[in-house]
matplotlib code that plots the C-alpha trace (Angstrom):
import matplotlib.pyplot as plt

x = [-21.3, -18.3, -18.7, -15.7, -16.7, -20.0, -20.9, -24.4, -26.7, -26.0, -25.8, -26.1, -23.0, -20.6, -17.8, -14.6, -12.2, -8.4, -6.7, -5.5, -9.1, -10.4, -11.4, -9.7, -11.4, -14.7, -13.2, -11.8, -8.6, -7.8, -4.5, -4.2, -1.2, -0.3, -3.8, -5.3, -9.1, -11.3, -14.6, -17.0, -17.5, -21.2, -22.1, -22.5, -19.6, -17.6, -14.2, -13.7, -10.0, -10.6, -11.0, -7.4, -6.5, -8.9, -7.4, -3.8, -4.5, -6.3, -3.3, -0.8, -3.0, -3.5, 0.3, 1.1, -1.5, -0.4, 3.2, 2.0, -0.6, 2.0, 4.5, 1.9, 1.2, 4.9, 5.1, 2.3, 3.9, 7.3, 5.7, 4.0, 7.0, 9.1, 7.0, 7.7, 9.9, 10.9, 11.4, 8.3, 6.1, 7.5, 6.5, 3.0, 2.5, 3.9, 1.3, -1.6, -0.5, -0.2, -3.8, -5.2, -2.4, -1.2, 2.0, 2.5, -0.4, -3.8, -7.0, -9.3, -13.0, -14.0, -17.8, -18.9, -16.3, -17.9, -15.3, -12.7, -10.2, -9.6, -9.3, -6.8, -4.7, -4.7, -3.6, -0.8, 0.4, 0.1, 2.7, 1.8, -1.7, -3.2, -6.5, -8.8, -12.5, -14.0, -17.8, -20.7, -24.4, -24.8, -23.8, -22.4, -20.1, -18.7, -18.2, -16.3, -14.2, -13.4, -12.4, -10.2, -8.5, -7.7, -6.5, -4.2, -2.8, -3.9, -5.3, -8.8, -7.2, -5.6, -8.5, -11.7, -14.7, -17.8, -21.5, -23.5, -25.3, -22.6, -24.5, -25.0, -21.2, -20.2, -22.8, -21.6, -18.5, -20.7, -19.9, -16.8, -13.2, -12.8, -12.9, -11.6, -8.5, -9.6, -13.1, -13.4, -16.7, -16.8, -20.5, -22.5, -23.7, -23.9, -22.2, -24.5, -26.5, -23.3, -21.7, -23.3, -22.1, -18.7, -18.1, -18.6, -16.8, -13.4, -10.8, -9.4, -7.2, -8.2, -8.8, -12.1, -12.1, -15.2, -16.2, -19.3, -20.2, -23.5, -21.8, -24.8, -26.6, -23.6, -22.7, -26.3, -26.6, -29.9, -32.3, -30.7, -33.5, -32.2, -28.7, -30.1, -31.9, -28.8, -26.1, -27.9, -26.7, -27.7, -25.2, -24.0, -23.4, -22.2, -18.4, -17.0, -19.4, -16.8, -15.1, -18.6, -19.3, -16.2, -17.3, -20.8, -19.5, -17.1, -19.8, -21.9, -19.1, -18.5, -22.2, -22.5, -19.2, -20.3, -23.3, -20.8, -18.3, -16.1, -14.5, -12.8, -9.5, -9.4, -6.1, -6.7, -10.0, -10.0, -12.4, -11.6, -13.2, -16.9, -16.6, -15.0, -12.8, -12.0, -9.6, -10.2, -9.0, -11.6, -10.8, -12.9, -12.8, -15.7, -13.5, -12.9, -16.5, -17.4, -15.2, -17.0, -19.5, -16.6, -15.5, -18.9, -20.7, -23.2, -22.1, -23.3, -22.8, -23.9, -26.4, -24.8, -21.0, -20.6, -18.7, -18.8, -18.7, -18.5, -20.5, -19.2, -22.0, -20.0, -17.0, -14.5, -13.3, -10.4, -11.1, -8.5, -8.0, -7.2, -10.4, -12.4, -15.9, -18.1, -20.8, -23.0, -21.4, -22.2, -23.4, -24.4, -21.2, -23.2, -26.0, -29.3, -27.7, -24.2, -21.9, -20.1, -23.0, -26.3, -27.6, -29.2, -27.4, -27.9, -27.4, -25.6, -24.6, -24.1, -20.8, -17.3, -15.4, -12.1, -9.1, -9.6, -6.1, -3.4, -0.3, 2.2, 0.3, 0.2, 3.9, 4.5, 2.3, 4.1, 7.4, 6.0, 4.8, 8.2, 10.1, 7.5, 6.7, 6.7, 3.9, 1.4, 0.2, -1.2, 1.8, 2.3, -1.3, -1.0, 2.1, 0.3, -2.9, -1.1, 1.4, -1.6, -3.2, 0.0, 0.0, -3.6, -4.2, -6.7, -9.3, -12.6, -13.6, -12.1, -12.8, -12.6, -11.1, -14.1, -16.6, -14.5, -14.1, -17.5, -19.1, -17.1, -17.5, -13.9, -10.9, -9.5, -6.8, -3.7, -3.5, 0.0, -1.2, -4.0, -2.0, 0.8, -1.6, -3.1, 0.3, 1.6, -1.4, -0.2, -2.5, -2.1, -3.1, -3.1, -4.9, -7.4, -7.1, -10.9, -10.4, -8.0, -8.1, -9.1, -7.8, -8.0, -7.1, -7.6, -8.2, -11.7, -14.1, -13.7, -9.8, -10.5, -12.8, -10.4, -7.8, -10.3, -11.2, -7.6, -7.2, -10.2, -8.7, -5.8, -8.1, -11.4, -14.7, -17.5, -20.1, -22.8, -22.6, -23.3, -26.9, -28.2, -28.9, -25.6, -23.4, -20.5, -22.0, -22.5, -18.9, -17.3, -19.3, -16.8, -13.3, -10.6, -9.4, -5.7, -3.7, -3.1, 0.5, 0.6, 4.5, 5.3, 5.6, 8.1, 5.4, 2.8, 3.9, 3.5, 5.9, 3.3, 3.1, 6.9, 7.8, 5.0, 3.1, -0.1, -2.3, -5.7, -6.8, -8.3, -11.1, -9.3, -12.1, -15.3, -17.6, -15.5, -17.9, -19.5, -20.8, -24.5, -25.6, -24.9, -27.9, -29.2, -28.3, -31.3, -32.7, -32.5, -35.9, -36.4]
y = [19.8, 18.9, 18.2, 20.3, 23.6, 24.5, 27.3, 28.8, 30.2, 33.8, 35.8, 34.5, 33.0, 35.5, 34.7, 33.9, 36.9, 36.9, 36.9, 40.5, 41.7, 40.1, 42.7, 41.1, 43.4, 41.5, 38.3, 36.6, 34.5, 31.1, 29.4, 25.6, 23.7, 25.4, 26.6, 30.0, 30.2, 33.3, 33.2, 36.0, 38.3, 38.8, 35.1, 32.5, 30.5, 28.7, 27.0, 24.2, 24.0, 20.6, 19.2, 20.0, 16.6, 15.0, 16.7, 16.1, 12.4, 12.4, 14.0, 11.5, 8.5, 9.6, 10.3, 6.9, 5.1, 7.0, 5.8, 2.2, 2.8, 4.2, 1.4, -1.2, 0.5, 0.4, -3.3, -4.2, -2.5, -4.1, -7.5, -7.2, -5.8, -8.6, -11.0, -9.0, -11.1, -8.3, -4.6, -4.1, -6.1, -4.1, -0.8, -2.1, -3.2, 0.2, 2.1, -0.1, 0.4, 4.2, 4.2, 3.1, 3.3, 6.8, 6.4, 10.1, 11.0, 10.2, 12.1, 12.8, 13.5, 15.5, 14.9, 17.4, 20.3, 23.3, 26.1, 23.9, 23.9, 20.2, 20.1, 23.1, 21.4, 18.2, 20.2, 22.1, 19.2, 16.0, 15.3, 13.5, 14.8, 15.2, 16.8, 17.2, 17.7, 19.9, 19.3, 20.9, 21.0, 24.7, 27.5, 29.6, 26.9, 26.4, 30.3, 30.0, 27.2, 29.3, 32.3, 30.2, 28.5, 31.9, 33.3, 30.3, 30.8, 27.4, 26.6, 25.2, 22.4, 21.2, 22.1, 21.8, 23.4, 21.4, 22.3, 19.0, 16.5, 14.3, 11.1, 12.1, 13.0, 9.6, 7.6, 9.2, 6.9, 3.7, 1.7, 4.1, 3.5, 7.0, 6.5, 8.5, 7.0, 8.7, 9.4, 11.5, 11.6, 14.2, 14.9, 16.5, 13.5, 10.1, 9.1, 6.3, 8.0, 8.4, 5.1, 3.2, 5.9, 6.1, 2.4, 2.4, 5.6, 4.6, 3.0, -0.6, -0.5, 3.1, 4.7, 5.5, 7.9, 8.2, 10.4, 9.9, 12.4, 10.8, 9.0, 9.2, 7.0, 4.7, 4.1, 3.3, 6.4, 7.0, 5.5, 2.1, 1.6, 4.6, 3.1, -0.1, 1.9, 3.8, 1.3, -2.2, -3.1, -2.6, -0.8, -2.0, 0.8, -1.1, -1.8, -0.9, 1.5, 3.4, 0.2, -1.1, 2.1, 1.6, -2.0, -1.0, 1.5, -1.0, -3.6, -1.1, -0.4, -4.1, -4.9, -2.1, -3.2, -6.8, -5.9, -5.0, -7.8, -5.6, -5.9, -3.5, -3.7, -1.4, 0.4, 2.7, 2.9, 5.8, 6.8, 10.5, 13.0, 13.4, 11.4, 8.5, 8.3, 5.2, 4.6, 1.5, 0.2, -1.1, -4.0, -6.1, -9.8, -12.3, -14.8, -12.2, -11.2, -14.7, -14.5, -11.4, -13.5, -14.8, -11.2, -10.1, -11.3, -10.9, -9.7, -10.7, -8.6, -9.6, -7.2, -7.8, -8.2, -7.0, -10.1, -10.4, -13.0, -12.7, -15.1, -14.9, -15.3, -17.6, -19.9, -21.2, -24.8, -25.7, -29.0, -31.6, -30.1, -26.7, -25.0, -23.0, -24.3, -21.6, -22.6, -20.7, -20.2, -22.5, -21.3, -19.4, -18.9, -18.1, -19.8, -18.3, -16.8, -15.6, -18.3, -15.8, -14.0, -15.6, -12.4, -12.2, -10.9, -7.9, -8.8, -6.3, -6.2, -7.5, -5.8, -6.0, -8.8, -8.6, -6.4, -2.7, -1.8, -2.9, -2.8, -2.5, 0.5, 2.1, 1.5, 3.2, 6.0, 6.6, 6.7, 9.3, 11.5, 11.2, 12.5, 15.2, 16.6, 20.3, 19.6, 18.6, 20.9, 18.0, 15.7, 14.8, 13.5, 11.8, 9.9, 9.1, 7.7, 5.7, 4.2, 3.1, 1.7, -0.1, -1.8, -2.9, -6.6, -7.6, -9.4, -7.5, -5.3, -4.2, -4.1, -0.9, -0.7, 1.2, -1.5, -4.3, -2.9, -1.3, -4.8, -6.3, -3.3, -3.5, -1.1, -0.2, -2.7, -0.9, -1.3, -2.8, -5.4, -6.3, -6.5, -8.5, -11.1, -11.5, -11.8, -14.1, -16.4, -16.7, -14.4, -11.2, -7.8, -4.1, -0.9, 0.4, 3.8, 4.1, 5.2, 5.4, 2.7, 0.1, -3.4, -5.5, -9.3, -12.6, -14.0, -15.3, -13.8, -16.6, -15.9, -12.2, -12.8, -15.3, -12.5, -10.2, -13.0, -13.3, -9.5, -9.4, -12.1, -9.8, -6.7, -8.0, -6.3, -5.7, -8.3, -6.6, -3.7, -5.9, -6.5, -10.1, -10.0, -8.3, -9.9, -9.6, -12.1, -14.7, -14.2, -14.3, -17.6, -19.3, -20.1, -19.0, -21.9, -20.6, -18.4, -15.1, -13.9, -10.2, -10.1, -7.1, -8.4, -6.6, -6.1, -4.7, -1.1, -0.3, 1.8, 4.5, 5.0, 4.7, 7.5, 9.9, 10.3, 12.1, 8.9, 10.3, 13.9, 16.0, 18.4, 21.4, 24.0, 24.4, 23.8, 21.6, 19.2, 19.3, 22.7, 23.2, 23.2, 26.6, 28.6, 32.0, 34.8, 35.4, 38.9, 40.4, 41.2, 44.8]
z = [-11.7, -9.5, -5.8, -5.1, -6.7, -8.4, -10.9, -10.5, -13.1, -14.1, -17.2, -20.8, -22.4, -23.9, -26.4, -24.6, -24.4, -24.4, -21.0, -21.5, -21.9, -18.7, -16.1, -13.2, -10.7, -11.3, -10.0, -6.9, -7.8, -6.3, -7.0, -6.5, -7.9, -11.2, -11.9, -11.1, -11.3, -11.6, -9.5, -10.3, -7.2, -8.0, -7.9, -5.3, -6.5, -3.8, -3.7, -1.3, -0.3, 1.4, -2.0, -3.0, -1.7, -4.0, -7.0, -5.9, -5.5, -8.9, -10.6, -8.9, -9.8, -13.4, -13.8, -12.4, -14.5, -17.7, -17.3, -17.1, -19.9, -22.3, -21.4, -22.3, -25.6, -26.5, -25.4, -27.7, -30.6, -30.0, -29.6, -33.1, -34.7, -33.5, -35.5, -38.8, -41.1, -43.6, -43.5, -45.7, -43.4, -40.5, -42.2, -42.8, -39.2, -38.0, -40.2, -38.9, -35.4, -35.9, -37.0, -33.6, -31.0, -30.1, -28.1, -27.8, -25.6, -24.0, -23.4, -20.4, -20.1, -17.0, -17.4, -14.8, -14.9, -13.3, -13.2, -14.9, -12.1, -12.2, -16.0, -16.0, -13.4, -15.4, -18.5, -16.7, -14.4, -16.3, -19.0, -22.4, -22.2, -25.7, -24.6, -21.7, -22.5, -19.8, -20.1, -18.2, -18.9, -17.9, -20.3, -17.4, -16.4, -19.9, -20.2, -16.9, -18.3, -21.4, -19.3, -17.0, -19.9, -21.4, -18.1, -17.7, -21.2, -22.4, -25.8, -26.3, -28.2, -25.0, -22.7, -24.8, -23.1, -24.0, -23.4, -23.1, -21.0, -19.4, -20.3, -24.0, -24.3, -22.9, -24.9, -28.2, -27.9, -28.0, -31.2, -31.9, -31.6, -30.2, -26.5, -23.6, -21.9, -18.6, -17.5, -14.4, -12.5, -9.6, -9.1, -6.4, -4.5, -6.1, -9.3, -9.9, -12.8, -14.8, -14.3, -17.3, -19.7, -18.2, -18.3, -21.9, -22.8, -21.2, -23.4, -23.1, -20.0, -19.4, -16.1, -14.4, -11.5, -9.4, -6.5, -4.3, -1.6, -0.3, 2.5, 4.8, 2.3, 1.6, 5.2, 6.3, 8.5, 6.8, 4.2, 3.4, 0.9, -1.0, -1.0, -2.5, -5.2, -6.2, -5.7, -5.8, -2.3, 1.3, 3.6, 7.1, 9.5, 12.5, 12.6, 9.1, 7.4, 5.4, 3.9, 3.1, 1.2, -1.0, -1.7, -2.6, -5.1, -6.6, -6.9, -8.7, -11.1, -11.8, -12.2, -14.9, -16.6, -16.8, -19.0, -21.7, -21.2, -19.3, -15.8, -13.4, -11.6, -8.5, -8.2, -5.2, -3.2, -0.7, 2.0, 2.5, 4.8, 3.7, 0.5, -1.3, -4.3, -6.3, -9.2, -11.4, -14.7, -17.1, -19.5, -21.9, -21.2, -21.2, -19.2, -16.5, -16.2, -15.5, -12.4, -11.1, -9.1, -6.9, -6.2, -5.1, -1.9, 0.7, 4.1, 7.5, 10.7, 14.1, 15.7, 19.1, 19.0, 15.3, 14.3, 10.5, 7.7, 3.9, 1.6, -2.1, -4.6, -6.8, -6.6, -9.1, -9.3, -11.6, -13.5, -14.3, -17.8, -16.2, -17.2, -14.7, -13.6, -12.2, -9.6, -7.1, -3.8, -0.8, 2.6, 4.5, 6.6, 9.8, 11.6, 12.5, 15.5, 16.1, 17.3, 19.6, 21.3, 20.2, 18.5, 15.0, 11.9, 9.6, 5.9, 3.7, 0.0, -2.4, -2.4, -3.8, -1.8, -3.8, -3.2, -2.8, -4.0, -6.3, -4.1, -6.9, -8.3, -4.8, -4.4, -7.7, -6.8, -3.6, -5.4, -7.8, -4.9, -3.2, -6.2, -6.9, -3.5, -4.5, -7.0, -4.4, -1.6, 0.3, -0.2, 3.5, 3.8, 0.4, 1.6, 4.9, 3.5, 0.7, 3.1, 5.3, 2.2, 1.3, 4.7, 4.7, 4.3, 1.6, 3.8, 3.8, 6.7, 10.0, 13.7, 15.7, 19.2, 20.4, 19.2, 20.6, 24.1, 24.2, 23.5, 26.3, 28.7, 29.5, 29.8, 26.4, 25.3, 23.7, 20.0, 20.2, 22.6, 20.4, 17.3, 19.0, 20.3, 16.9, 15.3, 17.9, 17.2, 13.6, 11.8, 9.8, 11.1, 9.9, 10.4, 7.9, 6.2, 6.7, 10.3, 13.3, 16.0, 13.4, 12.9, 9.8, 10.3, 8.6, 12.1, 12.5, 15.1, 17.6, 17.8, 18.2, 21.1, 22.6, 22.7, 24.4, 26.9, 27.8, 28.1, 30.4, 32.6, 33.2, 33.4, 34.9, 34.3, 36.9, 35.9, 38.0, 35.6, 32.6, 31.6, 31.6, 27.8, 26.9, 24.3, 26.7, 29.1, 26.3, 25.1, 28.6, 29.4, 27.1, 28.0, 25.5, 23.3, 23.8, 25.9, 24.1, 24.0, 24.5, 24.1, 21.8, 18.2, 16.0, 13.3, 15.7, 15.0, 11.3, 9.3, 9.0, 12.7, 13.4, 10.9, 12.2, 8.9, 8.8, 8.7, 9.5, 8.7, 11.5, 10.7, 9.1, 9.7, 11.6, 8.6, 6.4, 4.8, 1.3, 0.5, -0.4, -4.0, -5.6, -6.8, -7.8, -5.4, -3.2, -2.9, 0.6, 2.1, 3.2]

ax = plt.figure().add_subplot(projection="3d")
ax.plot(x, y, z, "-o")
ax.set_aspect("equal")
plt.show()
């Protein structure tokens, strides 16, 4: 079932009825986008309005991807037709292409559909959609989907309710040319059990959309061994837990894809509220699978000052003949003890070390939202988050102002001063969409600490208040290797800040996190 709305067990499945025959008095209605969903008053069904952002982002991402996907299909056809020498040969090519390339539409599988809200929104708001299969394992959910399809005056040819185990539905595509162009996984908790089937079920160049709501596990807040069991990597909870969570999920997707000579290309990877959502394209290429080791790495985070380093598992050398030579990575990039403060390191991963986003795709998605604002109830937040993502530099991980200043026991340095000093030193810098007061930079840790040393010279700390074994003492014992220039740099203030976008969401309600699993209604004790 979906993480955003769950249908509990209730009465046996009844045949779907026409919308005119539905007794509306038995249901609560919820309208989101162009869909209106009926929730039975007698059942413990909930609707989580916070997840509207998830569905809005999904629709915008699928619409943007679909335009690219359809363009690519047409280009392949035009390329093959250009090689035809006669009209007869051209007709033969057109017929063959028509047998396996449909340029008029695409299909979607929502593997865990619950009430069908997401599928119905897809059907009503995404053009060129041939069919969306709304699957769920419970008969009551499927009955709910059928009822909501009728109520929204859609045909079951467009939104096809399907009763089945999600894995079995996806595995039926193995060995078949009938794949799903989009596979959407929005489970309650982890998506890990469904990934192997989804990777195989998605078509060539298709889109895989994945939600995980078990952030306590992915961010290392609790049970790191459970994270390793589910995702095949250890989390790091110190400085950058939410980006680490994204990278653990992407590594899991690539590892699964590699078994089938497939590879992923992340389009947008979002840390949102109490969950994460990633959109990746899936392709088949043995050559690209070989490059995966260079995009996955082990991460080191200092237990004292939280400086970090990334060790790719593999590296690629280009030989004289232009061919790639793949070898194991060399390292480690850190010593036994941190070079900045002398503390030991935590080891995390393996995790995805490549780009989290495709900036061209993000720019195109932003353009789509800008011209379709009235279609999205959360358009301001969508624009804000995607603009921050567009500004992010690609280097893995980020520092936080709280950790930097907390480590040094100093007064907080203004973000504009910190950014300006890094930029004036010749490095790149940006914020991270994963959290406010964050800094992504390609500057090494020693440069960051040099900036902080220069800041503390101007804003001294009380050394008597700092413990003898504190990382701050070890860092401050060293003189900065250069004089940091805090003169305001023109690029220190990003566009997303200057135009007052909603960059980071505040908690909208008192109890806004993931809802509890739905279940049978409990009897009241007398």
